[in-house]
C-alpha positions, 0 to 999 in steps of 0.5 A: 435078888435076881430081879434087882436089875429089872426093878432098877430099870423099870423104875428108872425108865418110868421116872425118866419118861415122866421127868422128860415130859414134865421138863418139856411141858414147863419149857413150853410155858411162857414162864419157862426156865433158864437155859442152864437149868433146863440143860442140867435137868436134861443131862441128868435124865440122859445120864439116868437113861444111859445107866438104866440101859446098862443095868437092864443088860445085867439081867441077861445071861449074855449081856454082850449079846443084848442087841439080839433082843431087838430082832423080834420086834414084830412079835415080841414085846421085849424087843419092842421095849428095847427098840422104843426105849433105846430110841427114846434115850437116843432122842433124849440125847438130841433134846439135850443138845438142843438145850445146849444150842438154845434151840427152843423150837427144835426142843418143842418139836422133838418133845412131841416125838420123844414123849410118844416114843417113850410112852410106847416103850413103857407100854411095851414094858408093861405088856411083857408082864401081862401074861396069863401064866401069872394071874397077879400080872395079867390085869390092867393094873400092871399097865396103870402101875407102870405109867403111874410111877412115871406120873409120880416120880418124874414130875417130882424129880423135876420139881425138886431140881427146880426148887434147888435151882430156885426156879420153881415157877409152876405149882405141880402139887395139885397134879401130883396129889391127883396122881397119888389118889389114882395110885391109891385107887388102883392099888385097892382095886388091884388087891381086891381083884387078887383076893377075888381071883384064882388061888395063885392070885390070892396067894400073891395077895397073902404073901404081899400083906405079910411082907414088911416091905408092903407096910413100909411102902404104905407108910412112905406113900402116906408120908409123901402124900401128907407132905405134898398135900401140905405143899398144895395148901401152903406155898411155904411148904413148896421148897427144896427140903419138902420136894426133895424129901417127898421125892426120896420117900416116894422113890423108896415106896415105888422101889419097894412096890416093884420089888414086891411085884416080882417077889410075890408073883405066883405062876399057874 
């Protein structure tokens, strides 16, 4: 699939931002986490960030000239995405260094800046696709979808990591359930707008509904929702197996949804 690098890049970049903000938020709380665990999570996010940058270049016809994409930052959302996401990954490197040096004050300060830069990068990424030529992409649902991927996968990634390390001192399932509810509402609104839109939009909805990936995605989304709801209601369900399984299931669900995003888009 030609768009596979874009699927991987967008999913990973959004996961990393959500994971970073979650780690930074937990680090600022009194309970906090140990220096070793924070460093390991930060390193894992940094590795994913570097990998996502490499993958993003595979979509280009001439990957070795990828640096040229930044030259039109004043007029191009693609250039802005490259510039801001590259800056975010660079700041993540310094953030990881401050974990290593056990400098909480600098981590806290850098967290604000990095979160804003990362959010601008995801916003720029969404704006690349919000074009009138593709009715299924042009609406605000694209923007919501990209940020919701951050809100779902990032916190759950960190929660699973903390559970593995035995340091899950913060219950984030309530936030995750709220994000899942918002995601469901956005999804319903998105397909409703497609079915009431231009013929190309209606065709996108038709192609999506008949695709097996869509129904697998819905099933996995519901399964992850059930696991997290049980975790929210009963502390016994807040463990490594549940959080890891919920993350894996939701990751596949988001991945399939992003594949459909590219595969079912119909141009005017």
